[in-house]
N, C-alpha and C positions, 0 to 999 in steps of 0.2 A: 454629768461631767462633759460628754461630747459636745453637748450644745454649748457650754461655756467656752470649750476650746475653739469651736468653729466661729463663735461670736467674736472671741479675742483675735483669732487669726484674720477674720474679716476686717476689723478695726486696724490691725497692723498693716494689712495689705492696702487699705485705703489711705493710711497715713504715708505709706511709702510712695504710692502713686501720686499723691498730691505734693510731695516734698521734692520730687524730681524736677530738675530745670531742663530747659531745652538742651538737646544734644545734637550737633551737627557731624555727620560722618561724611568725608569728602575724599576724592581721588583726582589727581592731576595725571592726565593720560598723554596728551599731544599725539593722538593716532589717527591717521587718515582711515576712513571707513570704506568697505567694499561697496561699489556702486553697481550692483546687480539687482534689478527690480524683482528677482525671485529669491533674494537672500536677505535674511535679518542679521544685523550685526548686534551681538550680545556683548554689552560692556559691563563687566562685573564690578560690584562693590561689596566687600565683606562687612558685615554688621555684628558687633559683639556687645555684650553687656547691656542690652536694652530690655530683652525679656518679652513678656506678653503685652501686646498692643490692643487698645480697645478705645471706647469714646471717652476715657478719662486721661490716658496718656497714650499717644499714638503717633502716627506719620502726619506731620504738618505741612511739609514744604519739600518740593524737589526742585533743585536748581541745575541748569545746564549752561555750558559755554561751548557753542557749536559754530563753527565756521562753515558757511554753506552759500553758494552762489545763486541758489534757486530754491528758496524755502518751501515754495509750493509744491515741490516733488518730495518732501521729506515727511516721514511718518515716525513719530516718537511715542514709545510706550514704556511703562514701567512694569516690571515683573517681580513680584514678591518672592520670598523663599518657598511659600506653599504653592506658587504657580499662578496666583491671582494676578490678572492683567489689568492695567489701568491705562486708557488712551490719554496721554498728555496734550498731543497736537498732531493732527493729520492734514497734510497738504494745505497749510495756511501760509499766507505771504506772498503768493504769486512769484513774480521774478525777483523779489527782494532778497537781500542777503542777512544771514546770521540769525541765531538765537543767542544773544549776548555777543559773542564773537570778537571780532577785531578790535572794537572799542574797549575791550576789557571788562565790560558789563556782564551781567548774568540774566538769563531768563529763568524766573522762579514760577513754579506752578504751586498755588495754594488756594484753598477754599476761602481764605480770608481776603483775597484780592477783590477789587471793584469792577474790573473789566475782564471778560472772556478772552482767551487766547485767539478766538475766532474774530474778535473785533480789534485786535492789535494789529501793529505793522512792524515789518522788520526795522530794526534789529531786535525787537521784542525785548527791549531792555526794561527790567522791573518784574513786578508780581502780576500774575495772570491766573484766572480760574481755568483749570485744564478742561478738556473736553469730556473727560470721565471723571468720576468722584474719587478723590483720595480716601475718603472715609470708608471706601469698601475694603481696604486692607486692614483697617482697625476693627477686626472681627475676632478678637481673642486669640490670633496666631501669634507664634513666636517670631519676633522680628530678627532675632539672631540668625545669621545664615548669609548666603549669597543673594543679593538682590541683582537685577540686571536692568540696565537701560537698553531698550531695543530701538534700533535705528534702521530705517529702510528708505532707500532712494527709488522712487517710482519709476524713474526713467534711467535706467542703468546704461543706456547706449549713448548718453550725452557726455560732455566733457566737463561736468560739474566737478567741484573739488569740495569734498565734505571732510571736516576734521573735527573730531571731539576733543576739546581741550581739558575739561574737567567737568565732573558732576557730583552732586551731594544730595544726602537726605537729612531732613531735619525731623527729630522726634520731640514732643513737648507735650505739656498739658493741654486739656481741652481742644483736641485737634479738629 
């Protein structure tokens, strides 16, 4: 009897995982960030009603809109609710401006992109492969909870102007 119940539960779970469509959770912030090279800025985003993420249904994309006048001094990471850190982009773009930024575009990090963020140029408008692997968070953890975008300016004594406008997470099938 227990074997039949586990088998039926497995079929039901698989059917639910494959029936889910992509879900995007986003937040608009419009906030200037601290420009101290010893300080990480944590920008929270609460996720609800996603549940367990894995290789069948999980994190597919992280998108940001950041205004910055020296991208080469900016580090961007993602932190999942269980503490897993993913490097999105670190010190790319030299003296160029923005990740999405002023033009109203978005920089999206996805393993499905054709170019790495390290090969891109500011304003990094479009889809890019992050420096770390997004699939590291699709490890049977519960996606519900507080995710954080971490931003750090490596040269806190300059006059750069960094502002996070919005960011989002997209969960979907076959991440």
